[in-house]
C-alpha atoms as one frame of an Amber mdcrd trajectory, in Angstrom:
protein
  -7.322 -13.908 286.671  -7.794 -16.240 283.707  -7.233 -15.265 280.070 -10.965
 -14.807 279.479 -11.265 -12.214 282.255  -8.086 -10.466 281.111  -9.509 -10.202
 277.588 -12.813  -8.796 278.844 -10.943  -6.258 281.000  -8.840  -5.122 278.044
 -11.899  -4.844 275.782 -13.738  -2.817 278.433 -10.741  -0.545 278.900 -10.375
   0.062 275.171 -14.095   0.741 274.830 -14.087   3.260 277.665 -10.977   4.954
 276.246 -12.576   5.292 272.846 -15.846   6.493 274.334 -14.067   9.178 276.325
 -12.350  10.571 273.223 -15.422  11.692 271.322 -14.622  14.088 268.524 -16.814
  16.557 266.689 -15.439  17.215 263.191 -17.116  19.257 260.483 -16.701  21.601
 257.550 -18.598  24.895 257.286 -19.844  25.749 253.789 -21.949  28.385 252.051
 -25.455  26.986 251.616 -25.847  28.440 248.106 -22.422  27.929 246.540 -21.183
  24.949 248.548 -17.827  26.705 248.972 -16.014  26.376 252.322 -16.053  29.414
 254.625 -12.703  30.169 256.325 -12.156  31.538 259.845 -15.686  30.919 261.098
 -16.220  31.280 264.855 -17.399  28.081 266.607 -18.638  28.866 270.124 -18.456
  25.760 272.332 -19.210  27.485 275.632 -18.673  30.693 277.627 -15.223  32.131
 276.768 -14.262  29.049 274.807 -14.415  28.048 271.186 -12.509  27.393 268.003
 -11.896  28.844 264.527 -12.222  27.005 261.207  -9.092  26.838 259.088  -8.753
  28.485 255.672 -10.628  25.542 254.164 -13.588  25.803 256.541 -12.688  22.739
 258.632 -12.659  22.324 262.406 -12.703  19.629 265.073 -12.554  19.408 268.861
 -12.841  16.879 271.672 -16.077  16.950 273.618 -14.464  16.016 276.926 -12.178
  19.062 276.740 -15.096  21.463 276.872 -14.745  23.115 280.283 -18.299  24.462
 280.548 -20.461  22.277 278.306 -23.703  23.525 276.815 -26.427  21.837 274.766
 -25.347  23.229 271.416 -22.449  24.814 269.596 -23.079  28.068 267.764 -21.554
  28.840 264.391 -21.368  32.448 263.222 -19.745  34.407 260.447 -20.303  37.895
 259.115 -23.006  38.086 256.459 -24.543  34.732 257.485 -27.276  33.594 259.828
 -25.921  32.160 263.100 -26.604  28.434 263.351 -26.877  26.172 266.408 -25.884
  22.481 266.266 -26.636  19.959 269.009 -23.574  18.683 270.840 -22.870  15.145
 269.682 -19.910  13.046 268.596 -19.898  13.356 264.825 -17.233  12.997 262.154
 -16.779  14.753 258.821 -20.155  16.428 258.442 -20.889  19.566 256.448 -22.626
  22.515 258.072 -24.220  24.976 255.621 -24.601  28.612 256.647 -27.373  30.687
 255.125 -26.433  34.120 253.741 -28.499  36.983 255.140 -31.152  37.973 252.630
 -31.256  41.691 253.478 -28.884  44.629 253.469 -28.142  45.624 257.043 -27.474
  49.163 255.890 -31.155  49.521 255.066 -32.432  48.387 258.482 -29.641  49.583
 260.788 -31.062  51.746 263.539 -29.087  54.050 265.831 -29.741  57.084 267.987
 -27.004  59.047 266.222 -25.446  59.049 262.785 -21.656  59.203 262.934 -19.216
  60.213 260.237 -16.411  57.744 259.559 -13.775  59.955 261.230 -15.925  60.127
 264.356 -16.144  56.332 264.449 -12.345  56.052 264.214 -11.882  58.578 267.022
 -14.287  56.662 269.267 -12.354  53.468 268.520  -9.170  55.189 269.683 -10.849
  56.701 272.764 -12.059  53.252 273.903  -8.871  51.246 273.283  -7.774  51.097
 276.918 -11.194  49.936 278.083 -11.879  47.477 275.264  -8.430  45.847 275.303
  -7.572  45.978 278.992  -4.501  43.970 279.954  -5.768  41.231 282.295  -3.931
  38.210 283.682  -5.412  35.089 282.108  -4.757  31.440 281.460  -5.292  30.582
 277.812  -5.295  27.210 276.086  -3.675  27.820 272.721  -2.572  26.145 269.520
   0.331  27.677 267.591   1.456  26.787 264.081   4.441  28.191 262.210   4.993
  27.486 258.512   8.355  28.379 256.935   8.407  28.122 253.149  11.636  28.792
 251.294  12.174  28.935 247.544  15.539  29.295 245.826  14.908  31.084 242.524
  18.539  31.075 241.424  21.730  29.503 242.749  24.841  30.129 240.702  28.179
  29.969 242.511  29.967  31.298 239.413  33.178  29.239 239.620  36.156  31.186
 238.228  39.341  29.787 239.756  40.666  27.300 242.324  44.199  26.186 243.138
  42.865  23.151 245.043  42.353  20.321 242.562  39.394  18.731 244.367  37.627
  22.078 244.812  36.729  22.434 241.156  33.814  23.557 239.002  32.412  20.030
 238.804  32.168  19.788 242.613  30.583  23.220 242.998  28.074  22.478 240.230
  27.132  19.241 242.027  26.663  21.188 245.271  24.349  23.609 243.448  22.277
  20.677 242.172  22.077  19.021 245.608  20.940  22.082 247.529  17.115  22.042
 247.848  15.308  24.532 245.615  12.227  24.501 247.835  11.832  23.735 251.511
   8.895  23.488 253.906   9.182  23.481 257.687   6.216  23.361 260.072   6.079
  23.706 263.851   2.919  22.927 265.819   2.415  23.442 269.537  -0.352  22.937
 272.077   0.325  24.977 275.191  -0.970  26.891 278.192  -0.280  30.621 278.056
  -0.369  32.579 281.331  -0.172  36.348 281.730  -1.080  39.451 279.732   0.042
  40.989 276.425   3.448  42.093 277.681   4.420  39.570 280.364   3.574  35.915
 280.171   4.716  32.353 280.789   4.396  29.560 278.249   4.135  25.869 279.059
   4.169  23.638 275.997   2.236  20.393 276.427   3.045  18.782 273.082   4.950
  19.826 269.975   5.716  18.574 266.486   8.181  19.496 263.758   7.318  18.530
 260.196  10.103  18.841 257.641  12.409  16.920 255.328  15.488  15.672 257.129
  16.948  14.677 253.763  17.625  18.363 253.117  19.661  18.533 256.311  21.409
  15.276 255.474  22.414  16.452 251.993  23.694  19.733 253.442  25.572  17.811
 256.141  27.086  15.539 253.491  28.230  18.535 251.462  29.721  20.044 254.596
  31.654  16.861 255.413  33.046  16.685 251.877  34.167  20.304 251.948  35.587
  19.830 255.439  37.662  16.890 254.227  39.051  18.911 251.316  39.695  21.823
 253.662  41.597  19.683 256.206  43.752  18.023 253.554  44.767  21.203 251.758
  44.734  24.031 254.290  47.428  24.409 256.956  46.122  24.704 260.512  48.273
  27.768 261.279  47.095  29.629 258.169  44.556  32.393 258.011  41.925  32.987
 255.359  41.508  36.346 253.677  37.956  36.654 252.387  37.394  39.371 249.795
  34.124  40.491 248.226  34.575  43.523 246.026  36.335  46.229 248.010  35.652
  44.509 251.372  37.868  41.943 253.048  38.286  40.193 256.383  40.663  37.703
 258.017  39.797  34.466 259.811  42.196  32.166 261.634  41.920  28.561 260.421
  42.423  27.031 263.885  39.599  29.181 265.310  37.288  28.038 262.490  38.104
  24.404 263.301  37.412  25.007 267.001  34.056  26.647 266.225  33.114  23.707
 263.996  33.910  21.230 266.771  31.819  23.202 269.273  28.936  23.392 266.801
  29.069  19.610 266.286  29.009  18.981 270.035  26.021  21.315 270.472  24.173
  19.565 267.622  24.753  16.121 269.139  23.549  17.326 272.541  20.424  18.764
 270.919  19.673  15.451 269.189  20.084  13.592 272.480  18.404  15.916 274.988
  16.052  18.010 272.894  16.354  21.638 271.922  16.519  23.791 275.028  15.817
  26.805 272.845  12.619  25.411 271.315  10.392  26.816 274.046  12.165  30.155
 273.875  11.771  30.308 270.078   8.029  29.657 270.260   7.665  32.132 273.112
   9.513  34.800 271.116   7.255  34.302 268.092   4.104  34.568 270.219   5.589
  37.722 271.750   6.070  39.107 268.228   2.427  38.364 267.359   1.264  40.174
 270.484   3.537  43.132 269.686   1.810  43.495 266.306  -1.701  43.809 267.757
  -3.007  47.110 266.409  -3.415  48.679 269.875   0.191  47.976 270.909   2.542
  50.938 270.948   5.239  49.415 268.693   2.937  47.607 266.244   3.864  47.890
 262.579   0.132  48.055 261.865  -0.180  51.750 262.653  -3.618  52.360 261.128
  -4.888  53.804 264.443  -1.697  55.389 265.750  -1.229  57.208 262.422  -4.914
  57.426 261.524  -4.491  60.899 259.985  -2.337  59.298 257.301  -4.994  56.784
 256.276  -8.228  57.286 254.398 -11.313  55.593 255.915 -14.567  54.774 254.161
 -17.727  53.503 255.879 -18.542  50.686 253.464 -21.510  48.925 255.082 -22.780
  47.186 258.207 -22.855  43.499 259.123 -23.240  41.153 262.095 -20.395  39.220
 263.739 -21.166  36.872 266.647 -24.473  38.650 267.212 -22.837  42.110 267.245
 -23.832  44.774 264.727 -20.624  46.247 263.316 -19.469  49.006 261.006 -17.368
  47.872 258.049 -14.566  50.412 257.564 -12.209  50.194 254.594  -8.848  51.917
 254.967  -6.163  52.830 252.440  -2.868  54.680 252.933  -2.307  58.332 252.273
   1.196  59.408 251.335   3.863  56.952 252.346   1.964  54.618 254.674   2.072
  50.878 254.100  -1.282  49.184 254.732  -4.745  48.758 253.321  -7.512  46.619
 254.741 -10.820  46.349 256.563 -11.778  46.845 260.192 -15.048  45.691 261.706
 -16.141  47.949 264.578 -18.813  47.122 267.155 -21.494  49.816 266.902 -22.121
  49.744 270.675 -18.693  49.917 272.329 -16.524  50.784 269.280 -14.248  47.784
 269.674 -12.525  46.398 266.587 -13.694  42.778 266.535 -11.883  41.872 263.329
  -9.015  43.438 261.394  -7.816  42.354 257.940  -4.650  44.084 256.705  -2.187
  43.865 253.830   0.873  45.895 252.904   0.778  47.854 249.646   4.544  48.350
 249.449   7.627  46.791 251.085   7.929  47.545 254.785  11.688  47.724 254.382
  14.159  47.296 251.570  17.876  47.478 250.974  19.990  47.504 247.852  23.722
  48.199 247.764  26.865  46.661 246.284  25.074  43.639 244.817  23.038  42.867
 247.946  19.239  43.201 247.673  16.614  42.680 250.367  12.881  43.442 250.492
  10.323  42.703 253.204   7.586  42.633 250.556   4.808  40.597 252.242   3.215
  41.570 255.537  -0.457  40.730 255.849  -2.896  38.884 258.061  -6.008  39.032
 260.183  -6.971  39.367 263.834 -10.249  38.183 265.360 -11.325  39.280 268.846
 -14.015  38.255 271.291 -15.043  39.302 274.789 -13.504  37.546 277.775 -15.345
  36.921 281.030 -14.068  40.274 282.337 -15.851  42.124 279.509 -12.728  43.230
 277.622 -11.664  41.954 274.209  -8.778  39.600 273.536  -7.526  37.757 270.432
  -9.368  34.583 269.450  -7.251  34.113 266.322  -4.169  35.806 264.849  -2.697
  35.080 261.434   0.412  36.820 260.129   2.288  36.260 256.861   5.781  37.757
 256.709   7.674  37.325 253.437  10.937  38.611 252.036  13.188  38.493 248.958
  16.966  38.280 249.085  19.425  38.628 246.211  23.221  38.410 246.196  25.247
  39.261 243.107  28.847  39.736 244.154  32.343  38.368 243.582  33.836  36.252
 246.366  37.506  35.366 246.741  38.963  33.180 249.530  42.760  33.270 249.839
  44.837  31.133 252.222  47.929  32.855 253.608  50.570  31.574 256.012  53.334
  33.650 257.557  55.211  30.607 258.897  56.244  29.189 255.524  59.180  30.230
 253.397  58.546  32.153 250.216  55.140  33.469 249.237  52.584  33.728 251.999
  49.790  32.969 249.556  49.053  29.224 249.553  45.648  28.668 247.877  42.866
  30.648 246.273  39.194  30.111 245.415  37.454  32.708 243.253  33.664  32.805
 242.673  31.041  35.153 241.230  27.916  34.556 243.308  24.437  35.047 241.851
  21.821  33.899 244.398  18.118  34.816 244.608  15.457  33.446 246.913  12.187
  34.055 248.723  11.224  33.207 252.290   7.694  33.214 253.714   6.797  32.698
 257.375   3.183  32.130 258.325   2.186  32.314 261.990  -1.186  31.166 263.337
  -2.308  31.467 266.957  -5.674  30.086 268.110  -7.085  30.641 271.609  -9.521
  27.864 272.519 -10.243  28.896 276.079  -9.519  31.863 278.330 -10.078  32.396
 282.030  -9.008  35.113 284.426  -6.308  34.318 287.024  -4.868  36.203 289.989
  -1.374  37.588 290.398  -0.456  34.972 293.073  -1.607  32.194 290.735   0.498
  33.638 287.941   3.551  33.964 290.197   3.334  30.281 291.147   3.440  29.021
 287.543   6.690  27.188 286.800   7.901  27.200 283.201   9.171  23.984 281.611
  12.651  24.575 280.265  13.324  21.805 277.720  10.793  20.633 275.175  11.669
  17.964 272.641   9.380  18.301 269.642   8.414  15.097 267.853   9.826  14.875
 264.337   7.303  13.908 261.640   8.336  13.092 258.075   4.724  13.366 256.935
   1.452  14.631 258.312  -0.019  12.212 260.870  -3.726  12.817 261.644  -3.433
  10.689 264.806  -0.590  12.708 266.332  -2.893  15.305 267.886  -5.494  12.785
 269.011  -6.687  13.908 272.440  -5.921  17.593 271.752  -7.924  20.435 270.242
  -6.056  22.108 267.384  -6.712  24.182 264.304  -7.181  21.778 261.412  -4.248
  21.692 258.957  -4.567  23.113 255.468  -4.140  21.047 252.299  -0.410  21.834
 252.012   0.327  20.396 255.465  -1.944  17.382 255.003  -0.205  16.475 251.754
   3.332  16.983 253.103   5.395  13.818 252.821   9.131  13.272 252.646  10.097
  11.383 249.493  12.968   8.994 250.171
């Protein structure tokens, strides 16, 4: 084949590849205000679809639509549902028209129910509406870990090791990052039901600043060098904090450090064998928090007598007329929020919740902890079997930690003549920080499977996520995902 034919073949191949990867990208806005509308449902076909992100954006690949139809349908409560012809388009805006009438004035029903009766019917129909069925789901999972160090004071008081001085500890305080961002993104197939499932990750990314790890590693190496030069291998360390103390053998610490280094090198070479397990555990936690699960922290139904419900209004979600119920805690309960209940089958099709007080807290001997943020939303839609399952779950879990305690590290050695005490480091720690985890799970497609099919699924054991130092819009090309928010799009490691 001559060069001319080779060139034509390559051009044809590239053209066909590009043609097969047609993308529909858009932003949903309010027709009157022009403001983006978050978490809008985009129906691409039977039992398949997507959710806009918090900035109203979405995109998907046309060739990944399993059961194509002529149009996509865009719906959100309080707005007219809109149909858009299927076509490859990029970066268009889709305005939704607010409904011009109050549904409360035109809502018709054969019986008028009090709010407590509605809640009881929701509870009576839980097993039917949220039946546990074996399915295969195509999902996208994103985890955002945001840490902020509000105060870091090591409070140097005394050191008998010349190199381990106030100047070094102050430099360590300056080097430690005051703010950190870590993102995980995964496209996967999820098989099973709410309590038993198998996860196969198809592609994964980790977005964070390796410089933070490098600076911490550098600090560790420096301290390790000082430690090795000044501490005898057959010594033990007595660590005292207030009235508490413990002993640690130096040789065992060295051995643990060597094992940790070997494990880290293996992870860098082969990938993190625990990555799949970590993602699976987080998805399991999201499923455990579904309001109809027995051990869910969101106990608004399980402990309904300890919440106050108000029938606020009516609206339409995905063509379903729904009650809008506001709930607030009575007594010592933790949550307030809104549930949207289908007027026909009494299924909760959307739940927004937010804690009004810390879910847990601890304060003793200079140690303070509060789980002070726990909020999110859950959106449900009917599967092909007629029961409801999550289309989108968002959970924000945030905590505060404070440490204000003295810390003294004393080296002792029983094999030397004279005093056992060899060295001492004395600090007065004052550390405060916040940590926020945000979990997002999107189900793009769901189909029922049989028990034999489920049993035959083999789970991939080792997944090596791709490290990204900044957001790359081409990384997920060929996959349907939930569009990133502005914080992720703007993330970039500064050298």
